[in-house]
N, C-alpha and C positions, 0 to 999 in steps of 0.2 A: 502493499500499500504506499510505501515511502516514495516509490518511483512516482507514481500517481501527484502526490503531493509535490514533489520536486517539478515535475512537468508544469503543474499549475503554478507554481511559484516564478518559473521561467518565462511563462505567458505572461503574467501580471507583471514582472520586471520589463519583459519586452514592449509591453503595451504602454507602460508609464514612460519608457525613454522614447517611444515614436511619440506620444503626446507632448513630452517637453519639447522634442526636436521639431515638431510641426508647428507649436504654439510659439516658437521664436525663441523661447527660455535659454537654448544652448547655443544661440549665435548663428551668425549668418555663414561662416565657413563650414561648420559642421553640417547644416541644412545643404548646402551647395555641394561640398565635395564629398560627405559621407552617404547622402540621400540622393539627390537629384543626378549628379553627374555619373556615379558609376552605374545605377540603374538604367539611365538612358543610353549609356555607350552599350551596355550588355544586350539590351533592348534592340538597338539598331543593328548590331551585328548579327543577332539572331534573324532580326527582320529579313536582313539580306541573305542568310543562309536557307530560309524555308521557301517553299515555293506553293504552298497550298493557301488558298483564300481564308481557311478557319484560323489558322495561326496568324496571318497577317492582321486579320481584324481583331484578335486577342492582344496581339502585340500593340496595336494602335489604340485599344481602348485601356490597356494598363497603362501605355506611355502617358496617355492623356490624364488618367487619373493621378499619376505621380506628378504631372505637371500642375495640375490643379492643388494638390496639396502642397507642391512647393512655393506656389503663389500665395497660397494662404499664410504660410510660415513667413515668406518674405514681407508679406503687408503687414503682419503683426510686429517683426523686427522695425520696419518702417515707422508705424505708429508709436513705437516706444523711443523713436528719436534718431536711431541709428540710420541715417539715410545716405552716407557715401556710397559705399559698394552696393547696398542694398538695391538701389535705383538700377544699376547694371545688371544686376542678377534678375531682377523684375522684367527687364526689357528683353534679357537674352531667354529667360524661362517662357515669358509670354509669347515670344516668337516661335520659340519651338513647339509650344502648345496650338498655335495657330497652325503650324505646319502640320502638327500631328492630326489635327481635326480634318484638314485638307486632305491628307493623306488616307484618313479613315474613311471619309467620304467618296474618295476615288476608289479605295478597296471595297467598299460595299457596293458600289455602283458596278465595279467590275464583277463582283461576286453574283450579284443579282441577274447580271446580262449574260451569264453563261449558257 
């Protein structure tokens, strides 16, 4: 039974870390370099490696989700007064989110027109 409690404690610990990260409490550098950047790079590499429409759509949806969460965290950082690099990150992530949504629309259109 101890294994179940350990797993629950790890899940709670992970959820708390993600809550702090996405609320902007752990800073812009961690939000950008530990959350958005590696996930986006991995998803883009995976996106170009797969050829099926289902996986393209799944990658696009998850990438858009990560972008929205990062924008929320960056916006919270800006509201707290740290505006220097946060505006640059906001623009970069925002542009990437626009391209993700456009690519997702194209993938869905291609998938439906098969």
